[in-house]
N, C-alpha and C positions, 0 to 999 in steps of 0.2 A: 487351522487353528490350532492353537498348543493346547495340550493336555491340563496345563494349570489353569489356563484362560477358562475352559471348559468347566472344570471344576468349580469356579469362582461363580460363572452364570449360574449354575446349577444350584448351588449354595443359596445365591440371592433372590432366584425363582422361587424357592422353597421359603426363605423367609415370608416372601411379599405374600405368599397363599396362606400362611399358618395365621389360624384365626385363634386368640386366646380366650380362655372361658370369660364369659361377662362383657367382655370389650365392646361386642357387637352392638349392643343395646344400648351403651351408656349414650349420653347426649355429646355432642361433638365439641372439643376441646381445643381449637385451633389454636397453634404456637405452643402448646404445652411442651416441657422438657427442652424449651431454648434458653434457659438462664433465668433470671428474677424478674426481667421484664415480661416473661412467659405465665408468672402468678397471679396476675390481676387484669382487668379491663377497664378502662376508662368510660364513665357515661356523663356526657354533657344534658344539662335539663334546663328549661326557660320556664318560669313561674310568674305568673300575672293574674290580677283581678282587674279587668279593664272599666270597672264602674259602668258599665254599659257607654262608656264614651267613643265612638267613633274612632277619633283620633287616637286614642289608647289601643285600640284593634289594629290599625294601621301600624301603629309603633311595633307592637306584637311581631308583627309579619316581616319589617324591615330587622329587626332583631333576631328571627329566624334564619334569614338571610346572609346576616353579619356573622351569628355564634356558629351556625349550623350544627344545632343540637340534635341528639337521637330522638329526645323526650321533650314534648311541649306540655304544659298544663295551663290552661287559662279557663279564669271564672267570670260570669257575668256577660257570656257570650250571646248575642243574638243568633236566632237561627240563620236566616240569611247568611250572615256575615261568615258560620260555619260552613254552609251549602257554598257558597262561592270558593272560597279557600281549596274545599275538597272538590271541586270542579277542575279547579287547576291544579291539582297534583295527585292523579290518580295513582301514583305509585307511592303513595303514603296511606297510611291506616289512620281512620279517625273514628273517635267514640263520643258522642253526645249525649247529654242528662239533661232533658228541659226540667225546669224546675218550677218556672210560672210564666203567665203571660204578663208582657211588659209594655206598659202604655206609653212611659216616658212623659215629658212636660215641656214648657215652653222654650225651657233653657238646654234641656238635651232632650232630641227625640227618641232616644234609649230604641227599643225595639219595635216602637211603631204599633203595639199590639200584638206582635209577634212572640215567642218563645225566649226565653232567657233561660240559660242554663251552663253548665260545666262542659268543656272539652279536652279532651287530652289526643295528642297526636304523636304517632311514631313514624319517624321520617326514613326509617332503613329499609321498608318493604310496606306492601300494600296485603289487603287481604286477610292481616293477623287476628286471632281470636280477641274479643271483645267483652266484656258486661258492662251493665250500666244499672246497676240495684239501687232500689230506694232504700232511705234509713228509715229504721221504726221510730214513733212519736216526733213524727213532724207536727206542726201547729193542727191544732184539733179541726180548725174550721176549713182546711184543705186548699187553702189558697196555694200555699208554696209545699212542693213537695222535694225535700234536699235529699241528696243522694250522692253517688259518685259516677264516674267514668271512668273504664280502665282498659288496657291494653296488654297483652302479651305477646313478647319477642324472645330474641336471643342476642345477647350482647357478647359478642365473640365467644359465643360458647354457651354463657351463663343465662339458664333460663330467667328472665326477669318481667317482674309485672309492673307497669306503672299506672298510676291513679291522679285525677283530677277532682278535686272535692271544694266544697263551699259549706260550712255549718251555719248554724241560726245567728242571725244577727240581734241586737235589741234595740227598739223593742219588735217583736215580731208581729205579723200580720194581725195577730190577735189582741198583742198588747200581752202575752202572757209571760212573757221575761225568756231569758234563756237557760237557764241553771237547770230546768227539767228535761230539754231538750237535748245539749250539748253532750251530755252524759252516755244517753244512749246511741247518740250519733259517732261520738269516739268508739265506743263498743262494738259499733257496727263495723267500723273500719278496720279493727282488728277480728272482730270473727270473718268477714270477707276475705281478709288476706291471709288468714292461719292456714288453710288447706296449703296455700303456696309457700308460705314460709317453712312449714312442714314437712314440704316435698322438698327443701333446698334452695327455693326458687329466691332471688334477690326481690325486694319490695321497695318502691319509691310511690312515696303518697305526698302530692305538692297540693297547696289550697289556701285558700283563706279560713283558720280555723275560728275567727273571730274572739280568740284568749291570747291574752298574753301570758308565756310561758315563764314568767318569774315566779320564783318561789315565795314571794312575799305577798301574793295576791290570793289571799283565803276561798274566793270564790272559785276561782278558775284552776287552783293549783291540785284539787283531787281529780279534775278531771285531765287536764296535762298530764298527772304522774300515770294516769293509765296508760298512756301511749310514749312516754320518754322513757329511755333506759336509767339502770341502776346506777349511771357513773354522776347523773344528776338528780338523785334522789327520787326517781319514778320507779315504777314496777313493770313498764314496758316493754315493747320491743325495738324501739325504733329512736334515731338519735338525728336531732335538728344539725342541716350541714353547716350552719352557723355557730353553734355550741362553742368551738374551737376558738373561736374570736375572742374569747375569755374565760374560757373551759367552764362555763356555766350556763344556765338556762336563758336570763334577758341578754340578747344582743343588739345589733343595729336596729332601730325602728325601721317597719317597712312599710309606713304609710305617712302622708303628710303632716297628720295630726299626731305625729313622733308616739307611733304604737306599734307595738312588735306582734302582729297578728298573722302574717304570711308565713309559709312555713314550706322548705323542702326536708321532706323526714325519710331517713334510709334506715333499711331494717337492719338490724345488728347482726343478723346470721351471716351477712354478706359484707358489710361494712359496717365492723365494729368500731367502739371507740378509739381505740389505737388509729385506725384508719379511715377517719369520718371525713367529709366532704369539705368542701370550702364554697362561700356563696358571697357573690358581689350584688350590689343593689344598684339600679339606673334610674332616673328619674325619668316620669311619664306624663303625658296628659290626664291620666287617671290621679287618683288620690291613694293612690297605692304605688308602691316602688316594683319594678319589673327586676327578678331575681334571676341571675344566672350562677346555677349551682353545679360544680363539676365532683364527681365521686370516684371512688375507685371500688368496683366489685372484685372481690375476693375469689378465687378457683377454690377456695377451701372453706368449707362451712366452719364459723368461729365456733371452739371448743363449748363456749356457753350457750349455743343452739340449744341446747335440752334444756335451758332454763326459759330461752325465749319460747321454745314448740312445745312446752307443757301443760297446754291444754287449757290456759287461765281463761 
């Protein structure tokens, strides 16, 4: 072996053993430093409210096979459906928030007296941490217990929290309306996700909010403004993946009744307005359209993150 070759090998070995301060404890960042493509990670999301229609649940499963999303958010899921899919996919992580017992009717068996609720799935790995918190200010008679189901994971090294949720509909089980309930529910979403956003995590919240995002709706505008970002007149931390369709709040309807109430919301700290997601809709056996959303998670926290993490 020549002297020059021995010297080269020694230098390479020394470089491999060198640990720079602070790097050893950093989150993994695969591909970092390999050009522009290394600055972001793509995340594919499916969002759908099945209306407790069995055929709509089957449609979700088919779409998962076709689209291969990393994150799946489904609402009005009967517990037996979720348990059967979980048994078929032990390599996935599931979190389920039961909302109420659902008995169905002659036209739609629904859940047959079992639980109906919200489901989130991470298809990338099993046994990821989850949480299923209840929201405050649910309807007073306790028939429905609204909340969210969330899973923690890393998308190409970027820490990410994905959540599925459903907010109060009108009329609620007690007939008390929605305005007093949805505001605290949206605030609960912000509160539950704030520690993650403050720590630099990307957060994706998908679900049926039962509210249009249009700025001309006086009943819903104050509540939607809690969660939507400044570029569309809000004071919140999130951007709807469809807002770029028209650079405004109201975009393509998500229900057969021509309403815009289903959303995939991306936190502005990792998916800022300039890099917001895109969303496609697909007809389903349910009264809601299934949404496919593709977003870009930045490896750099947006410079406005101090605004988003200001503790409001």
